[in-house]
N, C-alpha and C positions, 0 to 999 in steps of 0.2 A: 217675913218680904222683903224679899230682896230689891225690889222694887226695878225690877226689869220689864224693858218693854220690849214686846211679841207682837210678830206680825207671822202673817201667813197667807201669804201671795199665794195665788191660783198655781204660778207658774216663776218661779225663783228665773228663768232669762230673760223674762219679761225686763221690757224697758223701767219701770217703774218698780220693779225688785232692785235692779242694779244700783238703778239711780238711791235707794233708802240702802242699800248697805255700802255706798259709796259714801252718801252723804259721813258715817261715823267716823271713816278714814281708818278703818281698822287695822291694823298690826299684823293681821290672819284670820283665816273665817276656815271657822271647824265644821266639820260634816261629821255624824254619827247616823249610820241606820238609814242613810237618805232614800227612798227609795225611788223617787226623779233623779232622769239624766241633767248634770249640771254641763254646759254649752259653754262656747267661745261668745263675747267676749269674756264671759266674769271668768273664766278659765284664767284667761291673762291679764287679769285687773289686778289679781290681790293673789295670798299665799294662799291658796288653800288647803288645808291639812286635813286627812280621813282618820278618823280613828278606827280601825277593822279589827276586829277579833279573831284572828288569825294570825301564825310565824309565815306572812306571805315570802315564799311568793305560793304556798303550801293554801290551798282554799280558799282562792280570788269569788266573790260573787256573792249571792243571795242568805245561803243557809251556812256559813262556815263551823257554828257552833254544832249543829245537827251533824252534816255529815262528818264532822272529827269523831265527835263518840261513834257514830252505826259504823266506819270505817276501821272502829275498834286502836285511833291515834292512843298511843301514852300522854303526851306531850302538846298542848295548843298558846296559846297566850295573844297579845296585842300587838298590832303593828301601828306607827305613828307615818302615814307616806302621803306624801304629795300627790293632788289629785290630777288626773290629766285624761283625758278623752278616752283611753280605754277602761275595760273593767279593774278597776281593783290593782294597774296595771303601774303605778308610778314609782319613783325612789321613794325607799324604806328610810327615814332618817332614826328612828329608837324601836328598840322591842322588847319586850319583858315575857316570859313564858311561867304559862301555868300547869300544872302534873292535869293526868288527867284521872279519878279516882277511880276505882273497880265499878260503883255504886253511881256514878255521877249520874246526873239528869239535866236535863236543858237547865229546868230551874236552878238545881244548886250550881254546874258551873256557870252558868250566864251572868249569875250575882258575884261569883268572883272575879269572872273579869271585865264585870264594869267597875271592880276597886281595882281592880290593875290599870284600865285603861286610864281611869281618872287621874290615877299618878304619873300615869307614863304623858298625859296630855298636860299635865300638871309641871314635870319635869322639863317638856316639850318648852312650853309660853313662856319659863324662868328662863331659857338659852336665848329666847328671843329677845326676852328683857335686859339682856346683858349685853345687847347689840354681838351677841356670837352667831356663829351660822350653823345650820342646821347640817349636822353630819349626814346628807344623803349618798346613798348607793343604792346603783340599779339592780332589778331584781334578777334573779338567772332565770332564764326563758325555759332552761332544762328542765326546772320542779316545780315547774308551773302544773297546779292541779283546780278544779274549778269545781266548786257548791254547790250544784244546781240548785232551782225555788223548790221547795217539798210540794210535790204532785199529791191526788187525790191517790196514784198506783201506790207510790213511798209509804202512805199510811198502813196500807192492805198487808199484812202479818201472812205470806206467802209460807205453806209448811212446806214446800218444795225449796226454800231454802233452811239451814241449819238452825239449828235453834239456838244456838250462842249470837248466830248474827240477830235473828229477830229479839231476843234479849237488848240487844244493844240499842235497835229502831224503837223500841216503848222506852226507851231511857229517853233518849235523844229527842223525843216526840213530846215526852212531858215536863212543864203538864199543859203548855200552850197550844199544840195541836192537837195530839193522842192516834195514835197507833188504834187498828181497827182487825177485828176479826171476821172475818164473812159465815153465821149458822146457815143452818141445812137449809131454811128458808129463804134466806139471801137478806135476813137481816144482819146489821152490821154493827159489832158488839164492840165497844169503844173499850180499849183496855189502857189502865192507868199504872198497873202495874204487874211485874212479870219476871220468876227466876227459872235457873234452868233445871228442871228436873232429874230424879235418878231413871236414866235409861232401859233399866231395865223394865222387860215387859209391856212394851211400847207397841199395842196389839194393830196401830193402821197409821198413816199419816190423818190428820184431822182431828178434829176436836173431841174428845170425850170423856169420860168421869171414869176416877178411880180410887176409890178407898173416899172416895167425899172431895177429892180434888179435883180441880179442872188443868185438862190438860192438851195443848196442843202435839199431838205428834209430826215432826218433822222428818224432814230428809236422813237427818243426821239430829239423833238426840231427841229432847220433848220441851218444852216451855210451859211450864205450871202459868196460870193465869191465875193473878194474887187478888187483885182489883179490878173491877169492870165495873160498866157503865152501859146500860141500855138505851137505843133510843128516847130522847125524849125523859129521861132520870135521871135520880142521882147517883150518884156514882156509890157501890155499895159492893161490899169482899164479896171476893165468888162462890163461898158459899152459900150467902144468901142468895146471889142468882140462882141456884141450883135449886135453891124449896121451893122454884114458883117453874121450871122450864127443865122438861124432862131430857136428859141426854144420854144416849149408850154409853152404858158401861164396859 
């Protein structure tokens, strides 16, 4: 037990919350994955530093890890930035890169970024403790991209898209949100693991079975569904799912 005091105000911008923060006279206030909008006067009352899991200005916004994987980026990282009224638009003082591996999921990549961000934050706070100024630099607006919030449409595997793109979607949304594919009856089947399939003899766009494998034929290529999750049931191998569900061969 660290003996840390915990407070959960309904609104961090309320006077009571601001007074609580001011009462400890912090050298800096750290924000990480904070879903609420911080406003004035709190922005000006303290040095507010945000730990953001991307190499800003790429992937400002709510889902930077997911969007980096979906886009096929080979590199991401963590940025320490000063919080301002804009969306992740404040000046950046420190960054550290982290490669995105070919098999990375949200779970594996976010775990590594957590460690990178922790060390980067310690380095930042050590700089402040030594009384040294933080080396802030403004972001280049021409390089900005936005990581929009993951919506239900983002989770649906659309066979009109290339299989390679859908494979990245599956990895980007595993295990916290999960991708889905629509069955003929309208049921949405969760997809937890998938790999690009042999493109030979793809009969059509859509779900089909070939030699005991569950595949999604796409506009370009095919995706083999390895692990799925029917609604209200536990995750299972696709082969187990096929034993109880008829799909066209």
